[in-house]
DRENTIDREN-64888 format. One record per residue (C-alpha): y, x, z; residue in three letters. Coordinates in pm, whole numbers, plus 50000, padded with zeros to 5 digits. Layout:
# DRENTIDREN-64888
YXZala;...
# end
This chain:
# DRENTIDREN-64888
900227689068850met;902057714269053lys;900777751469009val;901977781669205ser;901127816769040met;901197847469232val;901677880669047ser;902857905369307glu;903857935769074his;903457920568725ala;906657898968674ser;906587878168346pro;910277888368326leu;909487926668324ala;910127948968012val;906517960667867leu;905497995267843gly;906048012268178gly;903188025268394val;902827992368579asp;904037966068314ala;901567956568040gly;898697931367960gly;898957912468299gln;902697907768246asn;902117892267906val;899287870968031his;901227855168330val;904047847168116ala;902347833567813ala;899757812568041leu;902597799068253ala;904647790867947gly;901827772867783ala;901157752368073met;904817740468116thr;904707729167754arg;901927707367866arg;904117691168116gly;902847712568414ile;905077724768691asp;904787761468723val;906287786368964thr;905507823968951val;906017842869268tyr;906597881469215thr;908037907869411arg;911657916669396arg;912267951169271asp;915977951169210asp;918747938569449thr;920477924169154ala;917717899269084leu;918487863069193pro;916257843169418arg;914937820569119arg;915317823268749val;914347797468498met;912787811068197met;913517795067862pro;909967778067840asp;910707761768173gly;908747783968406val;910417791868731thr;910167827568863val;910797833269236glu;911497867769355his;909877874569683val;911427900269948asp;908437922370040ala;909347958470090gly;912317977369943pro;913887960169646pro;913067987169402gln;910397999169168pro;907388008769370ile;903908019569207ser;901597989869253lys;899258014269434asp;901678015569720leu;902497979569748leu;899597968470002leu;901667974270314pro;904077948370207tyr;901457920070121met;901647903670473asp;905427899670420glu;904727885970077phe;902237860870235ala;904657849970492ala;907307842570203his;904737820470032leu;903747802070334arg;907357794670395ser;907927782670045ser;904747762570025trp;905607743970353ser;908277727270165thr;907127726669802glu;903387724669831arg;901427732469498pro;898207714869399asp;896567748869304val;897437785269357val;896407810369081his;896617844569191ser;896627875768965his;895267909269061phe;893887918569392trp;896967921469621met;898127889469489ser;894847873769595gly;895097887269938arg;898507871469989ala;897667840169810ala;894577832870021ile;896217842570347ala;899077817170273ala;897197790270112ala;894537785970410arg;897347773770638phe;897707743270408phe;894187739570233gly;895457746969900ile;892737756369669pro;893087793069531val;891887804169180val;891937841869135his;892067864468834thr;891267900468905phe;892687916568567his;890937947968693ala;888177955168931leu;888437984369184gly;884677993169156val;885127997668786val;888358018768820lys;886668041269086arg;883548046168854arg;885758055468555gln;888388076168720gln;886778091569018gly;888828114269228ala;891778103969001ser;891708068469132asp;895018062769312thr;894058027469456ser;894448023369829pro;891108032070003pro;890747995570126thr;890807980169779arg;886987975469737leu;887037956970091ala;889987935570004glu;888287925369674glu;885097916269847ala;887267893470071ala;888657877369785ile;885527870969628ile;884347853569932ala;887517835269977gly;888727822269659ala;887647787969555asp;887107799469202gln;887207832069009ile;888357834668651ile;886777863368477ala;888357872468140thr;885107885767981cys;881417885468028ser;881407923268136asp;883407912368432glu;881007884768529val;878217910768556phe;880297931868783glu;881347902469002leu;877687891769041leu;876837927969142arg;879387924569406leu;877877893169556gly;879887867269374ala;878637831469368asp;877757825068986arg;878857788369035his;882337798269133arg;883007821168831ile;884417808268490arg;885257829068194ile;888517821368036val;889797850167826pro;893297863267760cys;895297847367480gly;897667858867189val;900917845167085asp;900037830866751leu;903717824266666arg;904577858166675leu;901497876466587phe;900327863766259arg;899177878865918pro;902297870765720gly;905627886065791gly;907557918065747pro;906097954265765arg;907457985165877asp;907998012165621gly;905748036965534arg;905648073165380ile;904078069465018pro;900688084365007gly;899918083965389arg;897388061765564lys;898518048965890arg;896898045366241leu;898698026466506val;898398026666877ile;900168001967110val;899768012667461ser;901088026067783arg;900848062567799leu;898318066568084val;895358089468027glu;892638062468059arg;894088045767733lys;892318074267533gly;895468082067309ile;894528119667359gly;891038112967203asn;892778096366888ile;895088126966852ile;892158150666880glu;890508134366554val;893678133366357leu;892848170866212pro;889828155266052lys;891588126465879leu;893558137765580arg;896828122965468asp;896798101565770thr;899708097266019glu;899618082966387leu;902228059366533ile;902138056066917val;904098027567057ala;904628025967432gly;905908042267729gly;909448046667802pro;912388041167569glu;912598067167287ala;915478083567430ser;913508091267750arg;910048103167604leu;911188140367633ala;911338135168017ala;908048114668044asp;905108136968150pro;902418116867963gln;904488118767653ala;904998154367683arg;901148160867755arg;900348141367435leu;902988158367209leu;901738193567329ala;898328182267232leu;899428173166884ala;901308204266846arg;898248225366963thr;895988207966704leu;898718212666431gly;899338175866378val;902788170566552ala;904158165366192asp;901958135366139arg;902078121366500thr;905118099966584glu;906228086166940phe;908318055966917arg;908618047767273gly;908908012667399arg;909287986067146leu;910837952467186asp;907897927767167arg;909317911466865gly;909027945366680asp;905257949966753val;903887926366479pro;905687943866195ser;904417977366316leu;900987963066351met;901117946665990arg;902087980165840ser;898997997865984ala;895518003465795asp;894028003366141ile;895057995766492val;893248017266735val;892338009667083cys;890008033667266val;890458031867641pro;887868047667867trp;887448011868034tyr;889557979567978glu;889257947068178pro;890367928567868phe;892847943267637gly;895417920967468ile;896527946267185val;893187942866984pro;893727905566981leu;897327909066878glu;896107932366599ala;893417908566483met;895897879566475ala;898137899466221cys;894997902966019gly;894697940566062val;891127959066128pro;890627972566480val;888688005166587val;887957997966961ala;886018012267240ser;882707993367325ala;883987984967677val;884967956367885gly;886647929367726gly;886767946167390leu;882997939067341val;883807901367344asp;886927900267145thr;886417925666864val;883117916466693val;881367949966566asp;881237950566200gly;882967916366163val;886527918866291thr;886517957466365gly;884397986066457ile;883057995566803his;882808032166910val;881858047867246pro;884638055267474ala;885738092567526arg;883808101467198asn;886018119466964pro;883188126566711gln;882138091366678arg;885648078166665leu;886548103966362ala;883318090666170ile;884458053766215ala;888198061066111leu;887298082565831asp;884738057565683ser;887098027565736leu;890198044265590leu;888128053565280ala;887198018065210asp;890147995765163pro;887917963465055ala;886117965865401arg;889417969965600arg;890727936265410ala;887467918565514ser;887687929665866leu;891377918665890gly;890717885565746thr;887827877265975ala;889977891066283gly;892697868066196ala;890437837066181ser;888687845866505arg;892037851066695ala;893487819366547trp;890437797366636lys;889547811666976arg;892487827367142tyr;895837808467099gly;897437802567429trp;897407766367411asn;893517766967408arg;893567792867688ile;895887769267881ala;893667740367834ser;890507759467958asp;892507772568266thr;893827736668339leu;890257724268324gly;889207750868595val;892227736868805tyr;891207700568756gly;887557706368864ser;888617722769181ile;891157694969257val;888557669369209glu;885987687369413arg;888517689169697arg;889237652769658arg;885587644269664ala;884957666069979thr;887967649970164ala;886677614270071ser;883337623170224gln;884847634670544val;887017603070575val;883947580370540arg;
# end
């Protein structure tokens, strides 16, 4: 099988931690890599954001990344990319006219628009993963939502035009149904975790003796709820907070979000117990997680959330918002604790209780590792996704056979 993945802003080659580089980049890279290990020919199409990038790059796992000329070859916020999607679609049509895939899998709504526009010329089936829905973002962020005004209409067109939609969690299914999606064209396939990298055994970062440790691994954007965690730190004695994410450590002082969070920590008198490490290499994340008593992930909303899975795979308990995909992955009372989003009081109670109970932390961590390893390895996720592709290809073949008869 030959598969084309379209991920207009989230390149599998990107360095993680920036405003627009996070879980989707990990998802696309890991899913594509797991497929190539099964003998699938995968090409990922992503927008060129640097003139120095070659047209094609072969990743170590055999995935081909093709850089598409669509708009200026420089970093642009994903919220400003819509005007270049027709150009992106034209490139896809040209590429697929000579190298036609069996299936196209688009990631995020603008990729869906470009992929469907190009694929219809050749009758190629399109599978789409939204990763985030505009209606949810607008509900949660209100006037702070920076998405283009036409996003909801574009997503409605994708819901109608895609052959299959892959939702990453049950909450997303309910949202899609409310938007008019056909239940028979929705399948749930969650995100996965790299079990070779994230595992219970392995090195741990050093710690200050006598201090408990909370760890956050996140982009430094407001909706991730990092400010809510800093708010509760004064109530947690002998506890430090390590925040990994955002720009490189040397550039944190110039980052508006980092400055906002550090100012909050100073105002609350906990700056001496709050450390911002900036962007970490992916290989350094597991040792930081394993050094934590608790990994905290309390976004206001979250389409899926890979960080809690990574923490669970490392055998570390998670305190997470009861939102989106976190409701599916973190089992309340079994692998972690759920708290309401944007509720520092409930968060403080949960953290204080768990920090005071090492036996419970150990139990949650063991159960989390077991769940991650049984359900969320990328080999299983790739197998489930390929099953979706295969059913669509067979459906198309059966339809074509009936037409010929």
